[in-house]
C-alpha positions in Angstrom: 10.2 119.3 -119.9 7.2 121.6 -118.6 5.0 119.1 -116.6 1.3 119.4 -116.5 0.1 116.1 -115.3 2.6 115.5 -112.8 4.6 117.5 -110.2 8.2 116.9 -109.3 10.3 117.9 -106.3 13.7 117.1 -105.2 15.0 117.7 -101.6 17.7 116.2 -99.2 18.2 113.3 -101.4 14.6 112.4 -101.8 12.6 113.0 -104.8 8.6 113.2 -104.8 6.5 112.9 -108.0 2.9 113.8 -107.4 0.3 112.5 -109.9 -1.5 115.9 -110.5 -5.2 115.4 -112.1 -7.1 115.7 -108.8 -10.4 116.5 -110.9 -10.2 113.3 -112.7 -9.1 111.4 -109.5 -5.4 111.4 -111.0 -6.6 109.0 -113.8 -3.7 107.9 -115.9 -3.8 109.3 -119.4 -1.3 109.0 -122.2 0.1 112.5 -121.4 0.8 111.5 -117.7 2.5 108.5 -118.9 4.9 110.5 -121.3 5.6 113.0 -118.5 6.5 110.1 -116.0 8.8 108.7 -118.4 10.6 111.9 -118.7 10.7 112.5 -115.1 11.9 109.0 -114.1 14.8 109.2 -116.9 16.1 112.4 -115.4 15.8 111.3 -111.8 17.6 108.0 -112.6 20.5 110.0 -113.6 20.6 112.5 -110.6 23.6 111.8 -108.3 21.6 113.5 -105.5 18.6 111.2 -105.4 18.5 108.1 -103.0 14.8 107.4 -103.0 11.6 108.4 -104.8 8.2 108.9 -103.1 5.1 108.6 -105.6 1.7 110.1 -104.4 -1.4 111.6 -105.8 -2.8 115.1 -105.5 -6.3 115.9 -104.1 -6.5 113.6 -101.3 -9.4 111.4 -103.1 -7.0 109.2 -105.1 -3.6 107.9 -105.6 -4.8 107.2 -109.1 -8.4 105.8 -109.6 -7.0 104.0 -112.6 -6.3 104.5 -116.3 -8.3 107.2 -118.2 -11.3 105.1 -119.6 -12.1 107.5 -122.2 -8.6 107.0 -123.7 -8.6 103.2 -122.8 -11.7 102.6 -124.7 -10.4 103.9 -128.0 -7.4 101.8 -127.8 -7.1 98.9 -130.2 -4.9 95.8 -130.6 -1.7 97.6 -131.7 -2.1 99.8 -128.7 -2.1 96.8 -126.4 0.8 95.3 -128.0 2.8 98.7 -127.5 2.3 97.9 -123.7 1.8 101.5 -122.9 1.2 101.4 -119.2 3.1 98.4 -118.3 6.4 99.6 -120.1 6.2 102.8 -117.7 5.4 100.6 -114.6 8.6 98.4 -115.3 10.8 101.5 -115.5 9.2 102.4 -112.2 10.0 99.0 -110.9 13.5 99.0 -112.2 14.1 102.8 -111.0 17.7 102.5 -109.5 16.8 103.5 -106.1 13.9 102.4 -103.8 10.5 103.8 -104.4 7.6 104.3 -102.1 3.9 104.7 -102.9 2.1 107.1 -100.6 -1.5 106.2 -101.1 -4.7 108.2 -100.0 -8.1 107.2 -101.4 -8.5 105.1 -104.5 -5.8 103.1 -106.1 -7.7 101.1 -108.6 -6.8 99.3 -111.8 -3.7 101.0 -113.3 -3.3 103.1 -110.3 -3.1 99.9 -108.1 -0.7 98.5 -110.8 1.5 101.7 -110.6 1.7 101.3 -106.7 2.6 97.8 -106.9 5.5 98.6 -109.2 6.8 100.7 -106.5 9.0 98.9 -103.8 7.0 99.9 -100.8 3.4 101.2 -100.2 2.1 103.5 -97.3 -1.6 104.0 -97.3 -4.1 106.1 -95.4 -6.9 104.1 -93.7 -9.7 104.9 -95.8 -7.9 103.9 -99.1 -9.2 101.4 -101.4 -7.5 98.9 -103.8 -8.6 96.7 -106.5 -8.3 95.6 -110.1 -11.8 96.0 -111.8 -10.6 95.4 -115.5 -12.5 92.2 -116.0 -15.7 94.0 -115.2 -14.7 96.5 -118.1 -14.0 93.6 -120.6 -10.3 93.5 -120.3 -7.6 92.1 -118.1 -5.2 93.7 -115.8 -2.5 93.7 -118.2 -0.2 96.4 -116.8 1.6 94.3 -114.2 -1.1 93.0 -111.8 -1.1 89.4 -113.1 2.7 89.4 -112.5 3.2 91.5 -109.4 0.0 90.8 -107.3 0.7 87.1 -106.8 4.3 87.9 -105.5 2.9 90.3 -103.0 -0.3 88.4 -101.8 0.1 84.7 -103.1 -1.4 83.2 -106.0 -4.6 82.1 -104.5 -5.6 85.7 -103.4 -4.3 87.3 -106.4 -6.7 85.1 -108.5 -9.5 85.9 -106.3 -9.0 89.7 -106.7 -8.4 89.4 -110.2 -11.2 87.3 -111.4 -13.9 89.0 -108.9 -12.9 92.6 -109.3 -13.4 92.9 -105.7 -12.3 96.3 -103.9 -10.7 95.9 -100.5 -9.9 98.4 -97.9 -6.5 99.4 -96.5 -6.6 97.1 -93.5 -7.2 94.1 -95.8 -4.5 95.3 -97.9 -2.1 95.3 -95.0 -3.3 91.9 -93.7 -2.8 90.1 -97.1 0.7 92.0 -97.8 -0.4 94.3 -100.5 0.8 97.5 -98.5 3.5 97.9 -95.9 2.0 100.3 -93.7 -1.4 101.9 -92.9 -1.6 105.2 -91.3 -4.2 107.9 -90.3 -5.8 109.7 -93.3 -3.9 112.6 -94.4 -0.6 111.0 -93.0 0.4 108.7 -96.0 2.8 111.2 -97.6 4.2 112.2 -94.2 4.8 108.4 -93.4 6.2 107.4 -96.8 8.6 110.5 -96.5 9.9 109.3 -93.2 10.4 105.8 -94.6 12.2 107.2 -97.5 14.5 109.4 -95.3 15.4 106.2 -93.4 16.4 104.6 -96.5 18.4 107.7 -97.7 20.8 107.9 -94.8 22.2 104.4 -95.7 25.0 103.9 -98.2 23.4 104.6 -101.8 25.6 102.0 -103.6 24.6 99.3 -101.2 21.0 100.2 -101.3 20.9 100.3 -105.1 22.7 97.1 -105.5 20.2 95.4 -103.0 17.4 96.7 -105.0 18.7 95.2 -108.2 19.6 91.9 -106.6 16.2 91.6 -105.2 14.5 92.3 -108.6 16.8 89.9 -110.4 16.0 87.3 -107.7 12.3 87.7 -108.1 12.9 86.5 -111.7 15.5 83.9 -111.4 16.4 80.7 -109.6 18.5 80.6 -106.3 21.7 79.7 -108.1 21.5 82.9 -110.4 20.5 85.0 -107.4 23.3 83.8 -105.4 25.9 84.7 -108.1 24.2 88.1 -108.5 24.4 88.7 -105.0 28.3 87.8 -104.9 29.0 90.1 -107.7 26.9 93.0 -105.9 28.9 92.4 -102.8 32.2 92.3 -104.6 31.4 95.9 -105.8 30.5 97.0 -102.5 33.7 95.5 -100.7 35.8 97.6 -102.9 33.9 101.1 -102.2 35.5 103.8 -100.1 32.2 104.2 -98.4 32.1 100.6 -97.1 35.6 101.4 -95.6 34.4 104.8 -94.1 31.4 103.3 -92.5 33.0 100.1 -91.1 36.0 102.1 -89.8 33.5 104.5 -88.1 31.6 101.6 -86.6 34.8 99.9 -85.1 36.0 103.3 -83.7 32.4 103.6 -81.9 32.7 100.2 -80.6 36.1 100.9 -79.0 34.5 103.8 -76.9 
């Protein structure tokens, strides 16, 4: 597929997707959604990929939200299709860890897209928020589920009810982002974080992510059972034997 709304790069076990509508502050339109589906499907099948970084072009925004012109025209049937939330769920369930590199605005659907990633690195001047209620709708593409898990129910209610925009330092303090770096350094820092993940055993990382995602939506008993099954798979892998043997041999020296 020839992409016009995104850029896709693969190098050294790391994939990078860049939202590429800088003149519109990378607003998420239907075409971008379709291209993201295609890119994620292809990358999920790539044996060479161990992590994914998602960023925005132009330096002004990760994604300033959904394309309001398109959103205004959507009706009840469109809402029931869960157009944006279906993509963000696919992003959350991407087999390997995902990191959002955020510079500038991450608002509305842009913030929801970032929250669907496993980790978030933000430039210091970045802004976050869910302004949907001010536009007569709700944050229906995942914020209602993901934001409380990240920042707690009380803070999530405040942000969702008031549509308040917060800066990167507050986002870090409440747990919405994992790192804040100097402006212009978010992609570099996110890439370095991804590279620290890629060096580990990909099967173990992949199963760790699957177990974490399952645990977030199940009780402890189910979570422990899933962990045990995942561990059983790892225990039989050749890579586990190779890495542990190498560790023991280094320890003897």
